[in-house]
N, C-alpha and C positions, 0 to 999 in steps of 0.2 A: 641822142639828146640834141636839142636845138636851142640856140640862144636867140633872144628876141631882137628883132631889127625892124626896120620900117616895112618890110614885106609881110609882117605878121597880119593875118586877116582878122577882121572884126568877128567876134563870137557872141555878141549881145543876144539875149533871148535863149541862151543855152542853160540847161539844168546843171547847177554847180553844187557839189558837196564840199562844204567848208569843214575840214577836219581840224579840231582843236578849238571849236567855237566856245566863246565865253560871254557871260553877261557883263564882264568888266569893260566899260566903255573906252578905256585907254589901251586895250589889247588890239593888236593888228587884225586878229581874226574877227573881232566884233566890227571893226571899221570896214573890213573887206566884205563881210556879209551884208552890212548896211548899204555899202556903195554898189555891190553887185545887184541888189534888189532895186536901188534907185535907177540903175542903168537898164532895167528891164529883164534881168535874168531871173530864172526860177532858182531860188536858193534853198538848200537844205543845210542848216547849221547842225553840226554834229560834234558833241563834246561829252565830257564825263559828268557834268552837273546839269540838272534840269534848269530851265529858265527860258527866257524869251529875248530875242533881239529884234527890236522894232516890229513887233507883232509876229515874228517867225519863231515857232517853238524849236528849242534846241533838242534835237533827237539824241537819246543816250543809248538806244538799243541798236544793235547791228542788223538793221532791217535790209531787205532786198529792195533798194530803190531802183526803179526802172529808168532806162534811157538817160543816165547821167552822162553828160558830155565831158565835164571837167571836175577833177578833184583838186582842190587847192589845199596844200598842207601848211599847218601852223603847229606842228608837234615835232620835237627833235628826233633825230634818227634812232636813238635807243628806244623811244616809245613807238616809232613807226613799225618796228619789227612785228609787234602784235597785230598790226593792221594789214600786213602784206597780203595774206590770204583773202581777207574780207574785201579789200579794194580790188585786187587783181582778179579774183574768181567769183565774187558776188556782185560787186558794183560794176566791174568791167567798163571803166570810162574810156573815152577816146584819148584823153590826155590827162597828165598830172602836172600841176605847177608846184615846183619846189621853191617856196619863198625863202628869202635870206635866213640862214640858220637851220634850214631843213634839208639842205643838200645831202644826198645819200646815194653814192655810186651803186651800192648793192641793190637797193630798191629800184633805181633807175634802170639798171641792166635787166632785172627781172621783168619790169614793166615793158621795156623795149622788146624783150624776147617774146612777149605776148602781143606785139603790134600796137602797144600804147605809146603815144608820143609823150616825151618828158621834156619839161622846160624849166630851166633855172631862171626865175624872174620874180619880181614883186607884183603881186596881183593889184595892189593899190596903184603902182606906177602904170601898169598896163591899162587899168581903167582910166586913169587921169590923162593918158596920152591917146586914148581911143584904140588901143591895140588888143584889148581883151575881146 
């Protein structure tokens, strides 16, 4: 696991899967999906309820999305367990961002054992400081 510092490289334009997406405008996942798109990233909002975030359809089926660079998590660790296999073996991202409240040592260790970088950070802060 790596903690964010000034050395973190910019990742704008990367395909990002937002797990825990919601149409509720006050939710951090909604804000993150919106800001990721504003910053030029290709965003796939993924959640349990259908809807739309600023013109982006919230995906509800566990599809095989190709070339996902980053998964950013907005679901708590007990819910994450049901996503382990999907994220690690179907999505196969280069990195996973564990936002505040989503920290999960078990999932982080599993991801790192597959060569996936894990980061404990806030996607919104990373975006606002130019570190995403």
